[in-house]
SENUSE-129372 format. One line per 5 residues: number of its first residue (from 1); their letters; for each residue x negated, z negated, y negated of C-alpha. Coordinates in steps of 0.5 Angstrom, whole numbers, plus 500, padded with zeros to 3 digits. Example, Ala and Ser with C-alpha at 12.3 -4.5 7.8 and 13.67 -1.06 7.14 Angstrom:
BEGIN
1) AS) 475/484/509  473/486/502 $
REM end
This chain:
BEGIN
1) MKRLI) 323/365/363  327/358/360  326/352/363  331/346/364  329/340/365 $
6) LTRHA) 336/336/367  336/328/366  341/323/368  340/317/363  337/311/367 $
11) KSSWD) 340/305/369  343/301/363  346/295/362  353/292/363  351/285/361 $
16) DPLMS) 356/284/355  363/286/358  366/286/350  361/292/349  363/299/348 $
21) DHDRP) 361/304/353  358/308/348  353/303/346  351/300/352  343/300/352 $
26) LNERG) 339/300/358  337/294/363  330/293/364  329/297/371  332/302/367 $
31) KTAAA) 327/301/361  321/302/367  325/308/370  325/312/364  317/310/363 $
36) DLGQW) 316/312/370  319/319/368  316/320/362  309/320/366  312/324/372 $
41) LASRG) 314/330/367  308/329/363  303/329/370  307/336/372  306/339/366 $
46) YVPEE) 314/339/365  314/338/357  321/340/354  320/343/347  327/342/345 $
51) VLCSD) 331/335/347  339/336/347  341/329/348  348/325/349  349/320/342 $
56) ALRTR) 350/315/347  345/309/347  343/310/354  341/316/353  338/316/347 $
61) KTYSG) 333/311/350  332/314/356  329/319/351  325/314/347  322/311/354 $
66) IAPAL) 320/318/357  317/320/350  311/316/349  308/320/356  309/327/353 $
71) PGTPV) 305/330/349  307/333/342  313/332/339  320/336/342  325/337/337 $
76) LELKP) 330/332/339  338/333/337  343/329/339  349/332/341  356/328/341 $
81) ALYHA) 359/333/345  354/331/351  358/325/352  361/324/358  361/332/358 $
86) GPDVM) 363/336/364  359/343/366  363/348/362  361/343/355  354/342/358 $
91) LAVLR) 353/350/359  356/351/352  351/346/348  345/349/353  347/356/351 $
96) HATAD) 345/354/344  338/352/345  333/356/342  326/353/346  323/356/352 $
101) VVMMI) 324/349/355  329/344/354  331/338/356  338/335/357  340/328/358 $
106) GHNPG) 347/327/360  352/323/364  355/323/371  360/325/374  359/331/369 $
111) ISEFA) 351/332/370  352/332/377  357/337/378  353/342/372  347/341/376 $
116) ARLVA) 350/342/382  353/349/380  346/351/375  341/352/381  343/358/387 $
121) HSPQN) 340/353/391  340/346/391  334/341/392  333/339/400  333/332/396 $
126) PEFHR) 340/328/400  340/324/392  341/331/389  348/331/389  350/324/388 $
131) YPTGA) 345/325/381  344/317/381  341/315/375  335/317/371  335/324/376 $
136) TLVAD) 332/330/374  333/337/376  327/342/373  330/349/374  328/355/371 $
141) FSIGS) 331/361/370  330/369/369  333/370/362  331/372/355  335/367/351 $
146) WAGAG) 339/361/354  346/365/351  345/368/357  345/361/362  350/361/367 $
151) FGLGT) 352/358/373  348/360/380  342/363/376  337/357/376  331/356/380 $
156) TVDFV) 330/350/383  323/348/381  323/340/383  327/335/383  326/327/383 $
161) VPREI) 330/320/382  326/314/379  324/310/385  321/316/389  316/315/383 $
166) DA) 310/312/385  308/309/378 $
REM end
């Protein structure tokens, strides 16, 4: 059994119009949302052993906000290929994961399509197909290794968006 925690980066700042998209930080709402997500994950026992994270600043800062609430220290791997990746690239990156519980942090529009294609049945949450900032899907896969991961093989365990968390 393998578990994927699939998180879209938290709300980012657009304060500096000259800043490159790759270098945008989180805004205050995003920082709060990331911390809330960390508490939510820890409270439910959704604890990654390995984190595959886009190398954009907002995804790295999302993980930095989540991490303090998690027990242990997952292996963090920055993956430039996840920056604005589509579903096929995201699946290819996931297939190289080695831990039983993996967190992947990425961007829309690719992450919403990836999530929708991964699970056999979408969560009932109306926000799932929009996959707003901070949206997090937890899905289980009955596979021996991530190399066997594929579209439609995931079973939805949980889904949340930050504004639904009672922090």
